[in-house]
KEKE-3310 file (N, C-alpha, C; in steps of 0.2 Angstrom, whole numbers, plus 5000, padded with zeros to 4 digits):
npx = (4811:4817:4830:4845:4856:4873:4880:4892:4905:4918:4933:4947:4962:4965:4977:4984:4983:4998:5003:4994:4996:5009:5010:5006:4990:4977:4962:4953:4945:4945:4957:4972:4986:5003:5016:5033:5050:5061:5074:5086:5091:5108:5121:5135:5151:5157:5167:5170:5158:5156:5148:5131:5126:5113:5103:5092:5076:5067:5052:5043:5028:5017:5003:4989:4977:4961:4958:4946:4940:4932:4921:4911:4897:4884:4871:4860:4843:4838:4849:4854:4843:4839:4850:4861:4872:4875:4876:4876:4883:4895:4898:4900:4912:4921:4921:4928:4941:4944:4945:4956:4966:4968:4971:4984:4992:4992:4998:5011:5015:5009:5007:5003:4994:4978:4977:4985:5002:5015:5027:5037:5037:5044:5044:5042:5042:5052:5070:5082:5094:5104:5108:5109:5115:5115:5110:5119:5125:5132:5126:5114:5118:5124:5112:5105:5113:5113:5102:5099:5104:5094:5082:5083:5080:5066:5065:5061:5060:5052:5047:5045:5038:5045:5057:5062:5063:5075:5084:5084:5094:5106:5122:5133:5150:5154:5148:5135:5117:5109:5095:5083:5072:5056:5049:5038:5020:5012:5022:5034:5047:5065:5078:5095:5093:5082:5064:5054:5043:5032:5024:5013:5011:5023:5036:5047:5059:5065:5069:5063:5068:5066:5058:5043:5032:5033:5025:5011:4994:4979:4962:4948:4934:4924:4922:4909:4894:4882:4867:4859:4843:4833:4839:4843:4832:4823:4829:4830:4840:4852:4861:4877:4888:4903:4912:4926:4937:4953:4970:4988:5005:5023:5030:5043:5056:5069:5067:5065:5074:5078:5083:5087:5085:5094:5091:5077:5077:5085:5102:5112:5124:5142:5146:5140:5132:5128:5137:5147:5163:5178)
npy = (5118:5108:5096:5098:5090:5091:5090:5085:5073:5072:5064:5053:5049:5032:5019:5011:4994:4988:4975:4968:4974:4970:4957:4940:4936:4924:4915:4904:4888:4879:4871:4876:4870:4873:4868:4866:4866:4858:4853:4854:4848:4844:4847:4836:4832:4819:4805:4799:4787:4784:4780:4785:4797:4798:4810:4814:4821:4832:4838:4851:4856:4870:4876:4885:4891:4896:4909:4918:4934:4948:4963:4973:4983:4993:5005:5019:5019:5031:5039:5032:5033:5046:5053:5064:5062:5050:5037:5023:5019:5025:5017:5004:5007:5010:4998:4990:4996:4994:4980:4979:4985:4977:4965:4969:4971:4958:4951:4956:4954:4943:4928:4915:4909:4908:4918:4924:4921:4932:4942:4947:4937:4927:4913:4905:4917:4929:4927:4930:4941:4948:4955:4970:4982:4996:5004:5006:5014:5004:4992:4992:4991:4978:4971:4971:4964:4952:4945:4934:4935:4933:4936:4949:4956:4960:4965:4974:4986:4985:4994:5003:5020:5028:5022:5025:5038:5040:5034:5042:5051:5045:5042:5037:5031:5040:5052:5053:5053:5038:5037:5040:5052:5051:5061:5060:5059:5046:5036:5026:5031:5028:5017:5015:5012:5004:5001:5008:5004:5009:5005:5008:4997:4989:4983:4994:4989:4982:4978:4974:4966:4961:4950:4951:4945:4932:4931:4923:4926:4920:4920:4915:4913:4927:4943:4946:4956:4962:4968:4970:4971:4966:4960:4969:4976:4978:4987:4998:4999:4996:4984:4981:4970:4964:4951:4940:4927:4922:4919:4920:4917:4916:4909:4905:4907:4912:4922:4934:4944:4949:4963:4964:4976:4981:4992:5002:5014:5018:5023:5035:5029:5029:5042:5058:5062:5051:5045:5031:5025:5020)
npz = (4801:4787:4788:4780:4768:4765:4749:4747:4752:4762:4763:4768:4759:4753:4754:4739:4732:4730:4727:4720:4708:4705:4707:4701:4696:4699:4695:4704:4706:4716:4727:4722:4713:4711:4701:4705:4699:4707:4705:4692:4675:4672:4661:4655:4650:4640:4635:4618:4613:4626:4642:4645:4658:4670:4678:4692:4691:4701:4708:4716:4725:4726:4735:4733:4743:4750:4759:4770:4769:4775:4776:4786:4789:4798:4795:4799:4794:4791:4787:4776:4767:4766:4763:4753:4746:4739:4748:4748:4736:4740:4751:4745:4737:4747:4754:4745:4745:4758:4758:4749:4756:4767:4761:4755:4766:4771:4760:4761:4774:4780:4789:4784:4792:4793:4784:4769:4764:4767:4757:4766:4776:4788:4786:4771:4764:4755:4752:4764:4761:4768:4784:4792:4803:4802:4787:4772:4757:4750:4754:4748:4735:4736:4739:4727:4718:4725:4720:4708:4691:4680:4687:4689:4678:4678:4690:4705:4719:4735:4749:4764:4766:4775:4775:4762:4763:4770:4761:4750:4752:4749:4742:4728:4726:4716:4720:4715:4717:4722:4721:4709:4704:4696:4684:4677:4677:4686:4684:4692:4705:4705:4711:4710:4697:4696:4698:4711:4723:4736:4752:4765:4773:4772:4781:4792:4794:4784:4767:4751:4737:4720:4708:4707:4701:4703:4715:4718:4717:4722:4718:4724:4715:4714:4722:4734:4737:4749:4754:4769:4773:4782:4793:4803:4804:4815:4823:4816:4806:4793:4786:4778:4769:4763:4755:4752:4745:4746:4742:4744:4739:4738:4725:4722:4732:4730:4721:4726:4736:4753:4762:4779:4792:4806:4814:4816:4809:4795:4792:4784:4775:4776:4778:4782:4771:4766:4757:4752:4757:4748)
capx = (4814:4819:4837:4848:4863:4878:4881:4899:4907:4925:4936:4954:4964:4968:4983:4982:4986:5003:5004:4989:4999:5016:5010:5002:4983:4974:4956:4953:4938:4947:4964:4976:4992:5008:5022:5040:5055:5066:5081:5086:5096:5114:5125:5141:5155:5158:5171:5167:5156:5156:5141:5127:5124:5106:5102:5085:5072:5062:5047:5039:5021:5014:4996:4985:4970:4957:4956:4940:4941:4926:4920:4903:4895:4877:4870:4853:4839:4837:4855:4854:4838:4839:4856:4861:4879:4876:4880:4877:4889:4901:4900:4903:4919:4925:4922:4933:4947:4946:4948:4962:4971:4969:4975:4991:4995:4993:5003:5017:5017:5005:5011:5000:4989:4971:4978:4990:5009:5018:5034:5042:5036:5050:5044:5038:5043:5058:5076:5086:5101:5109:5106:5114:5113:5113:5110:5123:5124:5135:5121:5109:5121:5124:5105:5103:5117:5111:5097:5101:5103:5088:5077:5084:5077:5060:5065:5058:5060:5047:5049:5041:5040:5050:5064:5064:5066:5083:5088:5085:5100:5112:5126:5138:5157:5155:5144:5128:5112:5106:5088:5082:5065:5053:5044:5032:5015:5011:5028:5038:5054:5070:5084:5100:5090:5076:5058:5053:5036:5031:5018:5012:5011:5029:5040:5052:5066:5067:5068:5062:5070:5065:5053:5037:5028:5033:5021:5004:4987:4973:4956:4943:4928:4924:4920:4902:4892:4875:4863:4855:4838:4829:4843:4843:4826:4820:4833:4830:4847:4853:4868:4881:4894:4907:4916:4930:4941:4959:4977:4994:5011:5029:5032:5051:5059:5075:5066:5064:5079:5076:5088:5085:5089:5093:5088:5071:5078:5091:5106:5114:5131:5148:5147:5134:5129:5126:5141:5151:5170:5181)
capy = (5118:5102:5095:5098:5087:5094:5084:5082:5069:5073:5057:5053:5044:5026:5016:5006:4987:4987:4968:4965:4976:4967:4949:4936:4934:4918:4914:4897:4886:4875:4871:4877:4867:4875:4864:4870:4862:4858:4852:4855:4844:4847:4844:4834:4830:4811:4802:4796:4780:4783:4779:4791:4798:4801:4813:4814:4828:4832:4843:4853:4859:4875:4875:4891:4889:4901:4912:4922:4941:4952:4969:4974:4989:4995:5012:5020:5019:5038:5041:5029:5035:5053:5057:5067:5061:5043:5034:5016:5019:5026:5011:4999:5009:5010:4991:4988:4999:4991:4973:4979:4987:4971:4961:4971:4970:4951:4949:4958:4952:4937:4922:4909:4906:4911:4923:4923:4921:4938:4943:4948:4932:4923:4906:4906:4923:4930:4925:4935:4941:4950:4958:4975:4986:5003:5003:5010:5013:4997:4987:4992:4988:4971:4968:4970:4958:4945:4943:4931:4940:4932:4939:4956:4959:4962:4967:4980:4987:4987:4997:5008:5027:5030:5019:5028:5045:5040:5032:5047:5055:5041:5044:5032:5034:5046:5057:5053:5050:5032:5038:5045:5054:5051:5067:5059:5056:5039:5032:5026:5033:5022:5017:5011:5010:4999:5004:5008:5004:5010:5003:5009:4991:4986:4984:4999:4986:4977:4980:4968:4967:4955:4949:4950:4941:4925:4930:4922:4928:4915:4922:4909:4916:4934:4947:4947:4962:4961:4973:4966:4975:4963:4958:4974:4980:4980:4993:5004:4999:4992:4981:4979:4966:4962:4945:4937:4921:4924:4917:4922:4914:4917:4902:4904:4912:4915:4927:4940:4945:4953:4966:4966:4981:4980:4998:5004:5020:5018:5028:5036:5027:5030:5049:5062:5063:5044:5042:5026:5026:5014)
capz = (4795:4786:4788:4773:4768:4760:4744:4747:4757:4763:4765:4767:4754:4755:4750:4734:4733:4725:4726:4714:4702:4704:4707:4696:4698:4696:4697:4706:4709:4721:4729:4716:4714:4706:4701:4705:4697:4712:4702:4684:4672:4670:4655:4656:4645:4640:4629:4612:4615:4634:4645:4647:4665:4671:4684:4694:4691:4706:4708:4722:4723:4730:4735:4734:4746:4750:4766:4769:4771:4775:4779:4787:4793:4798:4796:4800:4788:4789:4784:4770:4762:4766:4761:4746:4742:4737:4753:4746:4731:4744:4755:4740:4735:4753:4755:4740:4747:4764:4757:4746:4761:4771:4756:4754:4772:4771:4754:4763:4781:4782:4791:4782:4797:4793:4779:4764:4766:4764:4755:4771:4781:4790:4783:4765:4761:4752:4755:4767:4758:4773:4790:4794:4809:4799:4780:4768:4750:4747:4756:4743:4729:4737:4738:4720:4716:4728:4716:4702:4685:4676:4690:4689:4672:4680:4697:4708:4726:4739:4755:4768:4764:4780:4773:4756:4765:4771:4755:4745:4753:4748:4735:4727:4726:4712:4722:4712:4721:4720:4720:4704:4704:4689:4684:4673:4681:4686:4684:4699:4705:4704:4715:4706:4690:4697:4700:4718:4726:4743:4755:4772:4776:4772:4787:4791:4796:4779:4760:4747:4730:4717:4703:4711:4697:4706:4720:4715:4721:4720:4720:4724:4713:4714:4728:4734:4741:4750:4758:4774:4775:4787:4799:4808:4803:4821:4826:4811:4803:4787:4786:4772:4770:4757:4756:4746:4747:4742:4745:4741:4741:4734:4723:4721:4737:4728:4716:4730:4741:4758:4767:4785:4795:4813:4817:4812:4806:4792:4792:4777:4773:4780:4779:4784:4765:4764:4753:4755:4755:4745)
cpx = (4817:4827:4840:4855:4867:4880:4888:4900:4915:4928:4943:4956:4966:4974:4980:4986:4991:5004:5000:4992:5005:5015:5006:4995:4980:4967:4955:4946:4939:4954:4968:4983:4997:5014:5028:5045:5060:5073:5081:5091:5102:5118:5132:5145:5157:5163:5167:5165:5156:5149:5138:5126:5117:5106:5094:5082:5067:5058:5044:5032:5019:5007:4993:4978:4966:4955:4951:4942:4934:4926:4913:4902:4887:4876:4862:4849:4838:4843:4856:4849:4837:4845:4856:4868:4880:4879:4881:4882:4895:4903:4903:4910:4923:4926:4928:4940:4949:4948:4955:4968:4973:4973:4982:4995:4997:4998:5010:5019:5013:5009:5008:4995:4983:4972:4984:4997:5012:5025:5039:5041:5043:5050:5039:5038:5050:5064:5080:5093:5106:5105:5111:5111:5111:5115:5115:5122:5126:5130:5116:5111:5122:5117:5104:5107:5117:5106:5100:5099:5097:5082:5077:5081:5070:5059:5063:5060:5053:5049:5044:5043:5045:5057:5066:5066:5073:5087:5089:5091:5107:5115:5131:5145:5158:5151:5137:5123:5110:5099:5087:5074:5062:5048:5038:5026:5013:5016:5032:5045:5059:5076:5089:5097:5084:5070:5057:5046:5036:5025:5018:5012:5018:5033:5045:5059:5068:5065:5068:5064:5070:5060:5047:5031:5028:5028:5014:4999:4982:4967:4951:4936:4929:4921:4912:4900:4885:4873:4858:4849:4834:4833:4843:4837:4823:4823:4833:4837:4847:4860:4871:4887:4897:4912:4921:4934:4947:4965:4982:5000:5017:5031:5039:5054:5065:5074:5065:5069:5077:5083:5085:5089:5088:5090:5082:5072:5085:5095:5110:5122:5136:5150:5140:5129:5126:5131:5146:5158:5173:5187)
cpy = (5111:5102:5095:5094:5090:5088:5082:5077:5069:5066:5058:5048:5038:5023:5011:4999:4986:4980:4965:4968:4972:4960:4946:4934:4928:4917:4906:4895:4881:4875:4871:4874:4870:4871:4868:4865:4863:4857:4852:4851:4848:4843:4842:4832:4822:4810:4799:4789:4779:4782:4785:4791:4801:4804:4812:4821:4827:4838:4844:4855:4864:4875:4882:4889:4895:4903:4917:4929:4944:4958:4970:4980:4989:5002:5013:5021:5027:5041:5038:5032:5042:5057:5059:5066:5054:5038:5026:5015:5020:5020:5005:5001:5008:5002:4988:4990:4995:4984:4974:4981:4981:4966:4963:4970:4962:4948:4951:4955:4946:4931:4915:4906:4910:4917:4921:4923:4927:4937:4943:4942:4928:4916:4907:4912:4923:4927:4930:4935:4943:4954:4964:4979:4993:5002:5008:5009:5006:4992:4987:4989:4980:4967:4967:4964:4951:4942:4940:4935:4939:4935:4946:4960:4962:4964:4974:4980:4988:4989:5001:5015:5030:5028:5023:5035:5045:5038:5037:5052:5051:5043:5038:5035:5039:5052:5058:5050:5044:5032:5043:5046:5053:5057:5066:5056:5049:5034:5032:5029:5027:5023:5012:5008:5006:5003:5003:5009:5005:5008:5005:5003:4987:4988:4990:4996:4981:4980:4974:4970:4961:4955:4947:4946:4934:4925:4929:4923:4924:4918:4917:4913:4924:4937:4947:4953:4961:4966:4969:4971:4972:4961:4963:4979:4983:4986:4999:5005:4995:4990:4980:4975:4964:4956:4943:4931:4922:4921:4920:4919:4916:4910:4900:4909:4915:4921:4934:4940:4950:4956:4967:4971:4981:4986:5000:5010:5020:5024:5029:5035:5029:5037:5052:5062:5056:5041:5037:5028:5020:5013)
cpz = (4793:4786:4781:4773:4763:4755:4743:4753:4757:4766:4764:4762:4757:4751:4744:4735:4728:4723:4720:4708:4700:4703:4701:4699:4695:4699:4698:4708:4714:4723:4723:4717:4709:4707:4700:4703:4703:4710:4695:4681:4671:4665:4657:4650:4645:4634:4624:4614:4622:4636:4647:4655:4666:4678:4686:4694:4696:4706:4715:4720:4729:4730:4737:4736:4745:4758:4765:4773:4770:4778:4780:4791:4794:4799:4797:4794:4786:4785:4777:4765:4761:4763:4754:4742:4740:4742:4751:4741:4735:4748:4751:4738:4741:4755:4751:4742:4754:4763:4754:4751:4765:4767:4756:4760:4773:4766:4756:4769:4783:4784:4788:4786:4797:4788:4775:4768:4763:4761:4760:4777:4782:4787:4777:4762:4757:4755:4758:4765:4763:4778:4792:4799:4806:4791:4777:4761:4747:4749:4751:4736:4730:4737:4731:4717:4719:4724:4710:4696:4681:4680:4690:4683:4674:4687:4699:4716:4729:4746:4758:4766:4769:4778:4767:4758:4766:4765:4750:4746:4751:4742:4734:4727:4722:4714:4719:4717:4718:4719:4714:4703:4697:4689:4680:4677:4680:4685:4690:4699:4705:4709:4711:4699:4690:4700:4708:4720:4733:4746:4762:4776:4776:4778:4787:4793:4790:4772:4756:4740:4726:4711:4706:4707:4700:4713:4717:4720:4718:4722:4719:4722:4713:4721:4728:4739:4743:4755:4762:4776:4781:4793:4804:4808:4810:4825:4821:4808:4797:4787:4779:4773:4763:4759:4750:4749:4743:4746:4741:4743:4736:4732:4722:4726:4735:4723:4720:4736:4746:4761:4773:4788:4802:4817:4812:4808:4802:4792:4785:4775:4778:4781:4780:4777:4763:4759:4756:4753:4753:4750)
residu = (MET:PRO:GLU:GLU:TYR:ASP:ARG:ARG:LEU:ILE:ASP:VAL:LEU:ASP:GLU:GLU:ASN:ILE:MET:ARG:THR:LEU:GLY:THR:LYS:ILE:VAL:THR:SER:GLY:GLN:HIS:LYS:ILE:ASN:ILE:ALA:ALA:THR:LYS:PRO:ALA:ALA:SER:TRP:ILE:GLU:GLU:GLY:GLY:ALA:LEU:THR:PHE:GLY:ASN:ALA:THR:PHE:ASP:GLN:ILE:TYR:LEU:ASP:ALA:PHE:LYS:LEU:HIS:VAL:ALA:ILE:LYS:VAL:THR:GLU:GLU:LEU:LEU:TYR:ASP:ASN:ALA:PHE:GLY:LEU:GLU:SER:TYR:ILE:VAL:THR:GLN:PHE:GLY:LYS:ALA:LEU:ALA:ASN:ALA:GLU:GLU:ASP:ALA:PHE:LEU:ASN:GLY:ASN:GLY:THR:GLY:LYS:PRO:THR:GLY:ILE:PHE:ALA:ALA:LYS:GLY:GLY:GLY:THR:VAL:ALA:ASP:THR:VAL:THR:LYS:ILE:LYS:THR:ASP:ASP:MET:ILE:ASN:LEU:VAL:TYR:ALA:LEU:LYS:ARG:PRO:TYR:ARG:LYS:ASN:ALA:LYS:PHE:ILE:MET:ASN:ASP:LYS:THR:LEU:VAL:SER:LEU:ARG:THR:PHE:LYS:ASP:ASN:ASN:GLY:ALA:TYR:ILE:TRP:GLN:PRO:ASN:TYR:GLN:SER:GLY:GLU:PRO:ASP:ARG:ILE:LEU:GLY:TYR:GLU:VAL:TYR:THR:SER:ALA:TYR:ALA:PRO:THR:ASP:ALA:ILE:ALA:PHE:GLY:ASP:PHE:SER:TYR:TYR:ASN:ILE:GLY:ASP:ARG:GLY:SER:ARG:SER:PHE:ALA:GLU:LEU:LYS:GLU:PHE:PHE:ALA:GLY:ASN:GLY:MET:VAL:GLY:PHE:VAL:ALA:LYS:GLU:ARG:VAL:ASP:GLY:LYS:LEU:VAL:LEU:PRO:GLU:ALA:VAL:GLN:ILE:LEU:LYS:ILE:GLY:SER:THR:THR:PRO:SER:GLY:GLY:SER:SER:ASP:SER:GLY:THR:THR:LYS:SER)
# end
């Protein structure tokens, strides 16, 4: 009897790349230079007929380069050509998800060596606003106001799901939960009125709060996908490979504030309910 293939392919769900949603995407053809105003002009009062005073305007530059990311697999010719569930299309889709997951990990945690520099990187990442042993409600409030007011207009939280679990029990001094669920499909939940995005790749010992549009993602060209029929032909295999070149950097460290947590498991405020006391 001939073998029969089930037309279904059961697969696990993958994380989405939140940084490509929150950051600023740029398509580059070479090393991309971003100019940053290091000092700004200041106004001063002078007497009538008094001499003008001139300050110096200085500028820094951030460079977006291109780091190579790839994913490759090989499958048997029989599985590829005899299957009933569209294996080639599935491979293309999964390659995209694999690249997106690797990107998000780098955009959050990368150290800039062979990969992008992440939001939580010790060097080149956001500004550490405070370090606490056990997080309390007041620490979250302080984190919000550690960010300058202009950045708070478009500010959001990024944290690990495990961290959010603890924060959901926190209350303010009026007994109201600081976490506000959103019951509309596709809309993020909020903490202290600001949108919350979670990532499996965000560290459990840190929370980022800021305007993530200042994280620039530089795509050097577009992704490529190739089917390698001849390379493994002698083994009865077919290879597939996807490649891309990308970089990512936070161009203004002050635009993202980081709360470091000494314990990997946050605790809920100064009482069992997470309520802080005045």
